[in-house]
N, C-alpha and C positions, 0 to 999 in steps of 0.2 A: 506288341504295342502298334497299335495302328499306324500308318504310314505317314498319313497326312496329322499325323498330332502335334502340335508345337507348344513347346512350353511357355511360360510367359515371361517375357525379357523384361521384368521390373527392375531387376539389379543394374542389367548395363544401361539402360535409361537413366537409373540412379546416381548413375559413376557422376556426370558433370556436377549434379546437387552437392555430392559428397566434395568435390574439389571446391563448392561455393563455400561450404561450411568450414573446409581448412583454412582458406584463406581467411575467413572471419576469426578463428580460432588464432592463428599466426597474427593478426590485428591486435586482438585483445591481451596476446602475450607482449606483444609489442609495446602496448599503453602500462600494461603492469609491471613493464621491464622481466619478465620472467623468461625464460629459455624452454619454451615449450617444445623444441624440434632440433633435432642434430642432422646434421645433410645424410650421413652414412649410414645412420639406423633410419632412415625416412625412406632413403632407396631401398632399402632390404627390405621393409614395410611392404612397401608398391612394389618390389619385385616379387614377393611369397604371392600376393594379393593376384598378380597377371597370371603367375603358374598357377594358383588355384582355380582360376577360370578357364585356362586353355586344359590344364590336364582334365580338368572335374568335366570336359565336354566327352571323355573318350570314358568317364564313369557312369556317366546318367543314365544309361543304355541298361546297368544292372539295378537301378533303383527303379527307375520305369517299366523295367520287363515282369519284376515281381510286385509291384504296386499294383500294375492292370491285371498281372495271372489272378492275385487276390480280390481285385473289384469286380472282376466279368464273371467269376466264378463262384465266390465264395461269401459276396458283401451280403448282410444281412435286411440290410433296405437300399431303396437309394434317396439320397439329397440330392433335391434340385439344384443345379449350379445358381440359379437366380434369387435361391432362398437367402434372404439378409441374415435369418435366423441361422442357416446352414454356415455361412461363411462365419459369422460370431463365433461359433461352435467351433468350428474349426481350426481359427486362430488360437481360440483357448485350451481345444486339447492339442493340436499341436506342439504348442509353448510345454504343457505338462510332458507331452513325449520329450520333448529338447531336454527339460529337467532332467530326465532320469539318465539319458545319453551324455548329456554335460556333466551330471554327477559321477557318473562309471566311466566316464571318460579321466577323470580324475585320480580314480581308485582303483584301475584295471590296469596294468601295464599296455596290455595289447590295445586296447583304444586311448590309452595316454601316448602309444607312438605316435599316433595320428593327429590328437590334439596339441599334441606342447608346443609345435612351430607357433602358434595363436600368443604364445607366455615367453618368446624369447627375447622380446624387447625390454630393452631396458628404462625405455620412455613411456610414457604415457599420454597418449595424444589421440587426436581424431584418425590419423594412418594407421595408428596400433590397431584400429579397427580391421585394416585391410589385410592384415597380415594373418592369413588364413591359409588351412594346409591342402595339399595338394593331393595327399593319398586317402585322409580319412573316410572321403567317399567311398570307400570300399566297404566299409562295416557300420557306417552311421544310420543308414536306409533300413536297417532291421527293425529300429526302434520304433517307425512311423507305420508299419506294416498294418497294426490295429483301426488305424483310420481308414485304410481301404478296406475292413472287414466292415466296420461300420459302416460304410458307404457315400465316403466324400469322394466326389468325383476328381480323376487325376492331376485336372487343370487347377482347382481349387486348393488340393492339397500343394502344390506347387507353388503355387501364388501366396499360400498362407507361410511357406518357409522361407521365400524371397522377402516375404512383408515381415517377418520374425528377424531377419538377418539388416534388412534396412534400418528396423527399429534400433537393433543392438548398436548401430555406427555411433550415433549419437552419445551413449554412453561411456565411451571412450574419452574424456576428456576430463583435465584437471580446471577447466575456465567454470565448470557450473559447480556450487558447492551443495546447493540442496533444492528442490522443486517444492517443497513443503510438507508438510505431514501426512495429511492423506496418499499424495505422491511417494512419499517415501515409505507409508507403508504396505503398499498396494505394488507397486510398481519398481522394476529396476533402475537405479538411478545411478548416476555418473558416481556418485558415492557407494553405492555398493559394489559396482564393478571394480573402481578402486580397489578394493578388500580383496575381490575374486583375484585379481591380477600380482596381488602382493605376494612377497615371501617374507613377510612378518612371519614367527611360528604360529601366532595365535588367528593369524587370516588363511593359513593355507587349508584348501579344501572347501570353500567359504562360499556362498551368493553365486549360486548355479544358473536360476533364472534367466530366460531368456528378455520376454516381455514383462512377466509376472514376478514379483519376490516372494510371492503370497507361498508359493510352493516351497521356498527357504525355509520359510517359518512355520509350514506346516509339519516339514521333516528333518527338520532340527540341524539345518547346516546355515544357519544366517548369522552373521556378526556385523555389528554395526562400526562403521569407520571412526575410530578414536584416535591411536598412535599413526603417525603419518606413512604412509605406506614406503616399500622399497619394491620396486620393480625387476621383471625378469624371472629366471628360476634358481633353484636352491644353487647349483652347478652351472655355470652361466654359457650360454652356444659359445661364446668369443667365436663369432665368425661373423661376414657379412655373405655368405653362399646361401642363397636361399636355397638349393638342391640339397646341400647337407644340412639346412635348418628342417627340411622333410625327413630327412632320412636318418641323422644321427643317435634317435632314441632306439629305433626300431633296429638299428646296427649294433646297438649297445645290447640291447634284449637278447638277441641271437648270440653274443662274446658270451653272457651271464649264463644263457640256456648251454650252450657248446661245454664253457667250462666248469658246471653245476656237478655236483658228486648224485650220482644216481636218477635214472628214468623219471621217476616222479618228481624231483627237482627240478629236473631240467623242463616238464611240461607246466610245473607249478609256477615258475618264474613269470611265466605269460599273464597269467592272471592273477597274482599278488598285485599289492600297491608299488606305486613308486615308492623306494626309498627300502624295499625286501633285496637282501643280497643273499642267496642260496647258497650253503655250503660247497665250499670249492674242491674240499677234501674230506677224504673218511674220517669220520670223529668228530668234524665242525658244526657249530651248529650256526644256524640262520642268524642275519644280523639285519637291527631295521634301525637305517640311518635317519636319524631324526634333524630336521632344519635348526640351523644355529639361530642363534638370534643378528638383526642386524638393526642398523638405524641408516639415515638418511646422510649422517656426517660420515659415516667410517665406510659408506658403500662407495667402493671404484667400478666404475661403468667402463665397457671392453669398449676404448678410443684413440685405435692405433691413429698416430700419425700420418698426413697425409697433405701434399704441396699441394698450392693453388690449381697446378696445371693438372695433376690427377684429377681432383674433384670437377673441375671445369668440364673437362674430357670425357669424365664418367657420367656427368651430370645432363652433359648435352647429347650423348649419344643412349643415355637413358628415356630422357624425353621422346626422343624420336622412336624409341623403340616402344613406348606405352602410347603412343599415340597409334602407333601400327598395330600393338594389339588391341586396342581400342576400337580400331577400324574392321578388324578380323573379323572380334564379336559382335559386330552391329551384322555383318553380312556372313556371316557364319553358315546361315542355310543355302548360301549359292555357292558354298564352298566345296570341293571335292574331299574325300577322304584323304587321298596321297597330299594335297595343296595344305591342309589343315594340318597332317604330318609335320611337314616340311616348316611351315610358321612356326608350330610348338617349338620343334628343334631349334631352329634358329634366335627362337627368342629367350629359350632356356640356356643355352651357351652364351647368349648375348650378357643374359642377367647375372649369370654366374660367373662372368668375365669381369662385369662391372663391380662385383663386389671384391675380386681380389683385388683389382686397381686400387679401390677405396682403402685395401688392406696393406697396400705397398707389397704385394706378391710377386715373386719373380717368375711364377707360373704363369701371372696373369701374359704374357709374350707368346706363350704357346697357345692360350684361350683364345686372345685376340684374334691371331691366325685360323683358328677354328673358327670364330665367329666371323669372318671377314669371308672365310670359304661358304659359310652355310647362308650368307647373306647374298651370294653370290648365285649359289644354288637355287635360292627364295627369287633372286631376280630373274634367272630362266625359266623356273617354271613357270612364273605369269606373264614374263615379257617376250620369252625367245629370245632369238638371235638378231635382236632388233637396234637402231639406232640407243632407244632406252637402256637397253641393256649393257650397250659397251659403254655408255655414258655413265653407268651406276658400276659398272667395273671402272671407271677411272676413280672416280670419287675414293669406292673403299679403297683403290692404289693408294690414291694420295692421303686417305684416313691411315694406311699403314704406316704411311713415312709422318705423320704427323705423332704418331703414337709411337715409333722408334724417339720421339725427341721427348715425350713424355716418359719414358721409359727411361731414359738417361738420365733425367731428374730426378727419378725417384732415390729416396733414401734406405728404402728397404729395412728400416728401422721394424715394422710392422712383420716383416716377410718371417712367418712361421708355421709351423703346421698344427696352428690352433683348431682348424675346422676337418683335421684329415685323420686324426686316430679317435677310435673310441676308447674312455676315460672308465677308471673303475667306479667311479663314485655317478650314481643315476643323479639325472639331472631332472628334478621332480621340482 
Protein backbone atom coordinates (compact mmCIF):
# COMPACT_ATOMS: atom_id res chain seq x y z
CA UNK A 1 0.00 0.00 0.00
CA UNK A 2 1.48 3.40 -0.95
CA UNK A 3 2.65 5.35 2.08
CA UNK A 4 1.08 8.61 0.83
CA UNK A 5 -2.36 7.08 0.25
CA UNK A 6 -5.07 8.93 2.19
CA UNK A 7 -8.48 7.24 2.49
CA UNK A 8 -11.54 9.44 1.88
CA UNK A 9 -12.79 11.04 5.12
CA UNK A 10 -16.48 11.16 4.17
CA UNK A 11 -17.80 9.48 7.34
CA UNK A 12 -15.81 11.73 9.66
CA UNK A 13 -17.18 14.81 7.90
CA UNK A 14 -20.70 13.36 7.89
CA UNK A 15 -20.80 12.93 11.69
CA UNK A 16 -22.01 16.52 12.41
CA UNK A 17 -24.83 16.07 9.88
CA UNK A 18 -25.76 12.79 11.56
CA UNK A 19 -26.31 14.67 14.80
CA UNK A 20 -28.41 17.34 13.06
CA UNK A 21 -30.72 14.59 11.77
CA UNK A 22 -30.81 12.99 15.22
CA UNK A 23 -32.00 16.26 16.77
CA UNK A 24 -34.63 16.57 14.03
CA UNK A 25 -35.85 13.03 14.81
CA UNK A 26 -35.97 13.94 18.51
CA UNK A 27 -38.13 16.93 17.59
CA UNK A 28 -40.45 14.79 15.48
CA UNK A 29 -40.82 12.34 18.37
CA UNK A 30 -41.58 15.21 20.75
CA UNK A 31 -44.37 16.62 18.58
CA UNK A 32 -45.79 13.14 17.91
CA UNK A 33 -45.50 12.31 21.64
CA UNK A 34 -43.49 9.19 20.88
CA UNK A 35 -40.41 8.10 22.84
CA UNK A 36 -37.95 7.20 20.08
CA UNK A 37 -34.93 7.34 22.40
CA UNK A 38 -33.68 6.07 25.77
CA UNK A 39 -30.56 7.66 27.24
CA UNK A 40 -28.85 4.42 28.31
CA UNK A 41 -29.49 2.69 24.98
CA UNK A 42 -28.41 5.73 22.95
CA UNK A 43 -25.16 6.13 24.88
CA UNK A 44 -24.42 2.47 24.16
CA UNK A 45 -25.20 2.99 20.46
CA UNK A 46 -22.79 5.92 20.27
CA UNK A 47 -20.18 4.11 22.38
CA UNK A 48 -20.08 1.17 19.97
CA UNK A 49 -19.88 3.64 17.07
CA UNK A 50 -16.87 5.36 18.62
CA UNK A 51 -15.18 2.03 19.27
CA UNK A 52 -15.93 0.94 15.70
CA UNK A 53 -14.18 3.99 14.30
CA UNK A 54 -11.15 3.81 16.63
CA UNK A 55 -10.65 0.03 16.48
CA UNK A 56 -11.25 0.19 12.75
CA UNK A 57 -8.13 2.32 12.31
CA UNK A 58 -6.05 -0.75 13.23
CA UNK A 59 -7.94 -3.03 10.82
CA UNK A 60 -7.95 -0.93 7.66
CA UNK A 61 -4.42 -1.96 6.84
CA UNK A 62 -5.58 -5.54 6.20
CA UNK A 63 -8.33 -4.43 3.82
CA UNK A 64 -6.17 -1.93 1.97
CA UNK A 65 -3.19 -4.26 1.63
CA UNK A 66 -5.28 -7.04 0.06
CA UNK A 67 -7.17 -4.63 -2.19
CA UNK A 68 -4.03 -2.80 -3.34
CA UNK A 69 -2.23 -6.08 -3.99
CA UNK A 70 -4.98 -7.40 -6.26
CA UNK A 71 -5.49 -4.02 -7.93
CA UNK A 72 -1.81 -3.56 -8.72
CA UNK A 73 -1.14 -7.12 -9.87
CA UNK A 74 -4.32 -8.79 -11.08
CA UNK A 75 -6.84 -6.17 -12.25
CA UNK A 76 -8.49 -6.87 -15.57
CA UNK A 77 -8.67 -3.21 -16.54
CA UNK A 78 -8.31 0.32 -15.20
CA UNK A 79 -11.42 2.37 -14.59
CA UNK A 80 -10.44 6.07 -14.49
CA UNK A 81 -11.03 7.69 -11.11
CA UNK A 82 -12.70 10.67 -12.85
CA UNK A 83 -15.19 8.46 -14.73
CA UNK A 84 -18.80 9.19 -13.69
CA UNK A 85 -19.86 5.82 -15.11
CA UNK A 86 -17.09 4.19 -13.06
CA UNK A 87 -18.35 5.83 -9.86
CA UNK A 88 -21.95 4.77 -10.50
CA UNK A 89 -20.86 1.22 -11.37
CA UNK A 90 -18.69 0.98 -8.27
CA UNK A 91 -21.50 2.19 -5.98
CA UNK A 92 -23.93 -0.38 -7.47
CA UNK A 93 -21.46 -3.27 -7.41
CA UNK A 94 -20.26 -2.35 -3.92
CA UNK A 95 -23.87 -2.64 -2.75
CA UNK A 96 -24.19 -6.01 -4.52
CA UNK A 97 -21.11 -7.27 -2.65
CA UNK A 98 -22.49 -5.78 0.54
CA UNK A 99 -25.77 -7.65 0.08
CA UNK A 100 -23.96 -11.00 0.04
CA UNK A 101 -21.69 -10.08 2.93
CA UNK A 102 -24.68 -8.84 4.93
CA UNK A 103 -26.79 -11.88 4.09
CA UNK A 104 -24.05 -14.34 5.00
CA UNK A 105 -23.43 -12.37 8.19
CA UNK A 106 -26.91 -13.49 9.23
CA UNK A 107 -26.52 -17.06 8.00
CA UNK A 108 -23.03 -18.04 9.19
CA UNK A 109 -22.00 -17.92 12.86
CA UNK A 110 -18.46 -16.71 12.18
CA UNK A 111 -19.72 -13.64 10.33
CA UNK A 112 -22.68 -13.11 12.66
CA UNK A 113 -20.21 -12.78 15.54
CA UNK A 114 -18.96 -9.56 13.96
CA UNK A 115 -22.35 -8.25 12.87
CA UNK A 116 -24.62 -9.10 15.81
CA UNK A 117 -23.67 -5.93 17.70
CA UNK A 118 -25.59 -3.83 15.18
CA UNK A 119 -28.80 -5.69 16.09
CA UNK A 120 -28.50 -5.65 19.87
CA UNK A 121 -30.35 -2.38 20.44
CA UNK A 122 -33.97 -2.82 21.47
CA UNK A 123 -34.83 0.64 20.12
CA UNK A 124 -34.98 1.79 16.51
CA UNK A 125 -33.77 5.29 15.75
CA UNK A 126 -31.01 7.13 13.92
CA UNK A 127 -28.52 6.60 16.73
CA UNK A 128 -28.93 2.83 16.30
CA UNK A 129 -27.33 3.28 12.86
CA UNK A 130 -24.10 4.19 14.65
CA UNK A 131 -24.08 0.94 16.67
CA UNK A 132 -21.40 -0.68 14.51
CA UNK A 133 -18.96 -3.52 14.95
CA UNK A 134 -15.43 -3.01 16.18
CA UNK A 135 -14.21 -6.44 14.98
CA UNK A 136 -16.13 -7.18 11.77
CA UNK A 137 -13.50 -5.51 9.60
CA UNK A 138 -11.26 -8.55 9.97
CA UNK A 139 -13.53 -10.62 7.68
CA UNK A 140 -15.76 -8.24 5.70
CA UNK A 141 -13.02 -7.13 3.29
CA UNK A 142 -12.97 -10.54 1.57
CA UNK A 143 -16.33 -9.87 -0.11
CA UNK A 144 -15.15 -6.71 -1.88
CA UNK A 145 -11.96 -8.00 -3.50
CA UNK A 146 -13.71 -8.64 -6.88
CA UNK A 147 -13.94 -4.85 -7.23
CA UNK A 148 -10.12 -4.68 -7.22
CA UNK A 149 -9.90 -7.30 -9.96
CA UNK A 150 -12.45 -5.41 -12.06
CA UNK A 151 -10.24 -2.34 -11.79
CA UNK A 152 -11.89 0.19 -9.47
CA UNK A 153 -9.30 2.52 -7.94
CA UNK A 154 -8.84 1.95 -4.17
CA UNK A 155 -9.90 5.52 -3.39
CA UNK A 156 -13.16 5.06 -5.34
CA UNK A 157 -13.69 1.68 -3.64
CA UNK A 158 -13.32 3.19 -0.15
CA UNK A 159 -15.45 6.20 -1.07
CA UNK A 160 -18.24 3.96 -2.38
CA UNK A 161 -18.17 2.00 0.87
CA UNK A 162 -18.44 5.15 2.97
CA UNK A 163 -21.27 6.52 0.80
CA UNK A 164 -23.08 3.21 1.26
CA UNK A 165 -22.72 3.45 5.05
CA UNK A 166 -23.81 7.10 5.05
CA UNK A 167 -26.93 6.20 3.05
CA UNK A 168 -27.81 3.49 5.54
CA UNK A 169 -27.87 6.01 8.37
CA UNK A 170 -31.23 7.52 7.43
CA UNK A 171 -33.09 4.21 7.12
CA UNK A 172 -32.81 3.63 10.88
CA UNK A 173 -35.90 5.60 11.84
CA UNK A 174 -39.54 5.12 12.78
CA UNK A 175 -40.34 8.70 11.77
CA UNK A 176 -40.61 7.89 8.02
CA UNK A 177 -43.32 5.42 7.06
CA UNK A 178 -42.89 5.26 3.26
CA UNK A 179 -41.17 7.08 0.38
CA UNK A 180 -43.62 6.07 -2.33
CA UNK A 181 -44.16 3.07 -4.59
CA UNK A 182 -41.12 3.48 -6.85
CA UNK A 183 -38.72 4.26 -4.01
CA UNK A 184 -40.00 1.38 -1.90
CA UNK A 185 -39.57 -1.01 -4.84
CA UNK A 186 -35.97 -0.06 -5.71
CA UNK A 187 -34.32 1.29 -2.57
CA UNK A 188 -33.69 0.13 0.96
CA UNK A 189 -36.01 2.34 3.02
CA UNK A 190 -36.84 2.79 6.71
CA UNK A 191 -39.80 0.42 6.30
CA UNK A 192 -37.61 -2.30 4.77
CA UNK A 193 -34.86 -1.87 7.33
CA UNK A 194 -37.25 -1.92 10.28
CA UNK A 195 -38.12 -5.42 9.10
CA UNK A 196 -34.43 -6.29 8.96
CA UNK A 197 -33.89 -5.31 12.60
CA UNK A 198 -37.00 -7.08 13.87
CA UNK A 199 -37.06 -10.37 15.79
CA UNK A 200 -40.59 -11.26 14.74
CA UNK A 201 -40.18 -14.80 13.33
CA UNK A 202 -41.46 -13.85 9.85
CA UNK A 203 -38.93 -11.01 9.63
CA UNK A 204 -35.77 -12.89 10.64
CA UNK A 205 -32.96 -12.68 8.03
CA UNK A 206 -34.82 -10.44 5.58
CA UNK A 207 -34.01 -7.24 3.67
CA UNK A 208 -30.20 -7.22 3.55
CA UNK A 209 -29.65 -4.56 0.89
CA UNK A 210 -27.64 -1.47 1.80
CA UNK A 211 -28.82 1.09 -0.77
CA UNK A 212 -30.91 -1.12 -3.06
CA UNK A 213 -33.67 -3.50 -1.94
CA UNK A 214 -33.79 -4.97 -5.45
CA UNK A 215 -31.17 -7.59 -4.47
CA UNK A 216 -33.52 -9.00 -1.84
CA UNK A 217 -36.34 -9.12 -4.35
CA UNK A 218 -34.08 -10.96 -6.81
CA UNK A 219 -32.67 -13.51 -4.36
CA UNK A 220 -35.73 -14.27 -2.24
CA UNK A 221 -34.92 -12.47 1.02
CA UNK A 222 -37.48 -9.66 0.83
CA UNK A 223 -40.26 -9.16 3.37
CA UNK A 224 -42.78 -6.33 3.56
CA UNK A 225 -43.44 -4.54 6.84
CA UNK A 226 -46.85 -5.62 8.07
CA UNK A 227 -46.86 -6.62 11.75
CA UNK A 228 -45.25 -4.00 14.03
CA UNK A 229 -41.60 -4.97 14.55
CA UNK A 230 -39.99 -5.85 17.86
CA UNK A 231 -36.29 -4.98 17.90
CA UNK A 232 -33.14 -6.55 19.29
CA UNK A 233 -31.81 -10.10 19.21
CA UNK A 234 -33.70 -13.29 20.03
CA UNK A 235 -31.66 -13.61 23.21
CA UNK A 236 -31.31 -10.04 24.51
CA UNK A 237 -27.81 -8.69 25.07
CA UNK A 238 -28.93 -7.21 28.43
CA UNK A 239 -25.84 -5.05 28.77
CA UNK A 240 -24.68 -1.48 28.09
CA UNK A 241 -21.03 -2.60 27.90
CA UNK A 242 -19.84 -1.85 24.32
CA UNK A 243 -16.85 -4.23 24.52
CA UNK A 244 -19.04 -7.10 25.72
CA UNK A 245 -21.46 -6.27 22.88
CA UNK A 246 -18.58 -6.79 20.43
CA UNK A 247 -17.32 -10.08 21.82
CA UNK A 248 -20.25 -11.85 23.53
CA UNK A 249 -21.30 -13.94 20.55
CA UNK A 250 -17.76 -14.84 19.55
CA UNK A 251 -17.22 -16.18 23.07
CA UNK A 252 -20.49 -18.07 22.80
CA UNK A 253 -19.30 -19.82 19.63
CA UNK A 254 -16.00 -20.67 21.29
CA UNK A 255 -17.88 -22.16 24.24
CA UNK A 256 -20.10 -24.26 21.97
CA UNK A 257 -17.14 -25.38 19.87
CA UNK A 258 -15.24 -26.41 23.00
CA UNK A 259 -18.16 -28.44 24.37
CA UNK A 260 -19.31 -29.91 21.06
CA UNK A 261 -19.02 -33.68 20.63
CA UNK A 262 -16.45 -34.67 17.99
CA UNK A 263 -13.99 -32.68 15.87
CA UNK A 264 -16.43 -32.22 12.99
CA UNK A 265 -19.03 -30.55 15.20
CA UNK A 266 -16.36 -28.34 16.80
CA UNK A 267 -15.52 -26.99 13.34
CA UNK A 268 -19.05 -27.06 11.97
CA UNK A 269 -20.48 -24.76 14.63
CA UNK A 270 -18.45 -21.85 13.21
CA UNK A 271 -20.14 -22.13 9.82
CA UNK A 272 -23.70 -23.07 10.73
CA UNK A 273 -26.51 -20.51 11.02
CA UNK A 274 -27.21 -18.81 14.37
CA UNK A 275 -29.61 -20.96 16.35
CA UNK A 276 -27.86 -24.25 15.56
CA UNK A 277 -26.72 -26.08 18.71
CA UNK A 278 -24.19 -28.91 18.23
CA UNK A 279 -24.51 -32.20 20.13
CA UNK A 280 -22.69 -31.82 23.45
CA UNK A 281 -22.69 -35.53 24.37
CA UNK A 282 -22.19 -38.71 22.42
CA UNK A 283 -25.46 -39.89 20.91
CA UNK A 284 -27.13 -36.46 21.09
CA UNK A 285 -28.63 -34.90 17.97
CA UNK A 286 -28.00 -31.29 17.00
CA UNK A 287 -30.80 -28.84 17.74
CA UNK A 288 -31.95 -25.86 15.72
CA UNK A 289 -33.63 -23.26 17.90
CA UNK A 290 -36.47 -21.37 16.28
CA UNK A 291 -37.25 -17.78 17.27
CA UNK A 292 -40.32 -17.58 19.51
CA UNK A 293 -43.31 -15.35 18.68
CA UNK A 294 -43.08 -11.81 20.04
CA UNK A 295 -45.26 -8.73 20.24
CA UNK A 296 -44.70 -5.10 21.17
CA UNK A 297 -47.29 -5.42 23.94
CA UNK A 298 -45.52 -8.20 25.84
CA UNK A 299 -41.85 -7.56 25.04
CA UNK A 300 -39.83 -6.12 27.94
CA UNK A 301 -36.77 -4.07 27.10
CA UNK A 302 -33.56 -4.17 29.11
CA UNK A 303 -33.79 -0.97 31.15
CA UNK A 304 -32.15 -1.26 34.60
CA UNK A 305 -32.97 1.55 37.04
CA UNK A 306 -30.47 4.37 37.37
CA UNK A 307 -30.83 7.47 39.53
CA UNK A 308 -30.42 10.97 38.08
CA UNK A 309 -26.90 11.37 39.56
CA UNK A 310 -25.72 8.35 37.59
CA UNK A 311 -27.30 9.50 34.34
CA UNK A 312 -25.97 13.05 34.62
CA UNK A 313 -22.47 11.89 35.57
CA UNK A 314 -22.29 9.29 32.77
CA UNK A 315 -23.78 11.64 30.16
CA UNK A 316 -21.45 14.52 31.03
CA UNK A 317 -18.32 12.43 30.76
CA UNK A 318 -19.65 10.67 27.67
CA UNK A 319 -20.05 13.99 25.85
CA UNK A 320 -16.45 14.90 26.70
CA UNK A 321 -15.28 11.48 25.48
CA UNK A 322 -17.33 11.80 22.29
CA UNK A 323 -15.85 15.21 21.46
CA UNK A 324 -12.32 13.98 22.21
CA UNK A 325 -12.81 10.93 20.00
CA UNK A 326 -14.15 13.06 17.15
CA UNK A 327 -11.15 15.38 17.42
CA UNK A 328 -8.81 12.37 17.33
CA UNK A 329 -10.47 11.09 14.16
CA UNK A 330 -10.20 14.51 12.52
CA UNK A 331 -6.46 14.71 13.20
CA UNK A 332 -5.65 11.00 13.04
CA UNK A 333 -3.02 11.50 10.32
CA UNK A 334 -1.00 13.66 12.74
CA UNK A 335 -1.01 11.08 15.53
CA UNK A 336 1.78 8.60 16.15
CA UNK A 337 0.87 4.93 16.59
CA UNK A 338 1.66 4.97 20.32
CA UNK A 339 -0.51 8.07 20.78
CA UNK A 340 -3.37 6.43 18.92
CA UNK A 341 -3.08 3.29 21.06
CA UNK A 342 -3.20 5.34 24.30
CA UNK A 343 -6.24 7.31 23.08
CA UNK A 344 -8.06 4.16 21.96
CA UNK A 345 -7.39 2.41 25.27
CA UNK A 346 -8.52 5.42 27.32
CA UNK A 347 -11.69 5.87 25.27
CA UNK A 348 -12.53 2.15 25.36
CA UNK A 349 -12.15 1.86 29.14
CA UNK A 350 -14.16 5.07 29.58
CA UNK A 351 -17.07 3.80 27.47
CA UNK A 352 -17.16 0.48 29.33
CA UNK A 353 -17.20 2.34 32.63
CA UNK A 354 -20.09 4.57 31.55
CA UNK A 355 -22.09 1.50 30.56
CA UNK A 356 -21.52 -0.09 33.95
CA UNK A 357 -22.56 3.12 35.70
CA UNK A 358 -25.83 3.14 33.73
CA UNK A 359 -26.35 -0.47 34.87
CA UNK A 360 -25.64 0.46 38.51
CA UNK A 361 -22.83 -2.10 38.61
CA UNK A 362 -20.49 -2.17 41.62
CA UNK A 363 -17.56 -2.83 39.30
CA UNK A 364 -17.96 0.73 37.98
CA UNK A 365 -15.90 1.93 40.96
CA UNK A 366 -12.95 -0.14 39.70
CA UNK A 367 -13.53 0.87 36.09
CA UNK A 368 -13.63 4.55 37.03
CA UNK A 369 -10.26 4.21 38.76
CA UNK A 370 -8.86 2.55 35.62
CA UNK A 371 -10.42 5.25 33.45
CA UNK A 372 -8.87 8.08 35.45
CA UNK A 373 -5.49 6.37 35.35
CA UNK A 374 -5.66 6.04 31.56
CA UNK A 375 -6.81 9.64 31.19
CA UNK A 376 -3.78 10.68 33.25
CA UNK A 377 -1.58 8.62 30.94
CA UNK A 378 -3.19 10.25 27.92
CA UNK A 379 -2.67 13.69 29.42
CA UNK A 380 0.99 12.94 30.10
CA UNK A 381 1.44 11.58 26.53
CA UNK A 382 0.29 14.84 24.98
CA UNK A 383 1.09 17.48 27.63
CA UNK A 384 4.19 16.24 29.42
CA UNK A 385 4.92 17.41 32.98
CA UNK A 386 3.66 20.95 32.55
CA UNK A 387 1.04 23.17 34.16
CA UNK A 388 -1.71 21.79 31.94
CA UNK A 389 -0.86 18.25 33.01
CA UNK A 390 -1.07 19.10 36.72
CA UNK A 391 -4.34 20.95 36.12
CA UNK A 392 -5.70 17.87 34.39
CA UNK A 393 -4.67 15.65 37.31
CA UNK A 394 -6.42 18.02 39.69
CA UNK A 395 -9.61 17.81 37.63
CA UNK A 396 -9.42 14.01 37.58
CA UNK A 397 -8.93 13.80 41.36
CA UNK A 398 -11.92 16.10 41.85
CA UNK A 399 -13.85 13.84 39.48
CA UNK A 400 -12.98 10.81 41.62
CA UNK A 401 -14.38 12.56 44.69
CA UNK A 402 -17.52 13.43 42.71
CA UNK A 403 -17.92 9.85 41.56
CA UNK A 404 -17.59 8.68 45.15
CA UNK A 405 -20.73 10.67 45.87
CA UNK A 406 -22.50 9.22 42.83
CA UNK A 407 -21.38 5.70 43.76
CA UNK A 408 -22.81 5.98 47.25
CA UNK A 409 -26.13 7.05 45.74
CA UNK A 410 -26.42 3.96 43.55
CA UNK A 411 -29.23 1.60 44.41
CA UNK A 412 -27.35 -1.40 42.97
CA UNK A 413 -30.67 -2.74 41.75
CA UNK A 414 -29.16 -3.33 38.34
CA UNK A 415 -25.97 -4.86 39.69
CA UNK A 416 -25.77 -8.28 38.12
CA UNK A 417 -23.64 -10.33 35.79
CA UNK A 418 -25.88 -9.76 32.78
CA UNK A 419 -22.95 -9.03 30.55
CA UNK A 420 -20.30 -11.25 32.00
CA UNK A 421 -21.36 -14.80 31.26
CA UNK A 422 -21.80 -16.81 28.11
CA UNK A 423 -25.33 -18.19 28.04
CA UNK A 424 -26.40 -21.47 26.42
CA UNK A 425 -28.96 -19.95 24.07
CA UNK A 426 -27.76 -18.27 20.88
CA UNK A 427 -28.32 -14.52 20.53
CA UNK A 428 -29.50 -14.51 16.94
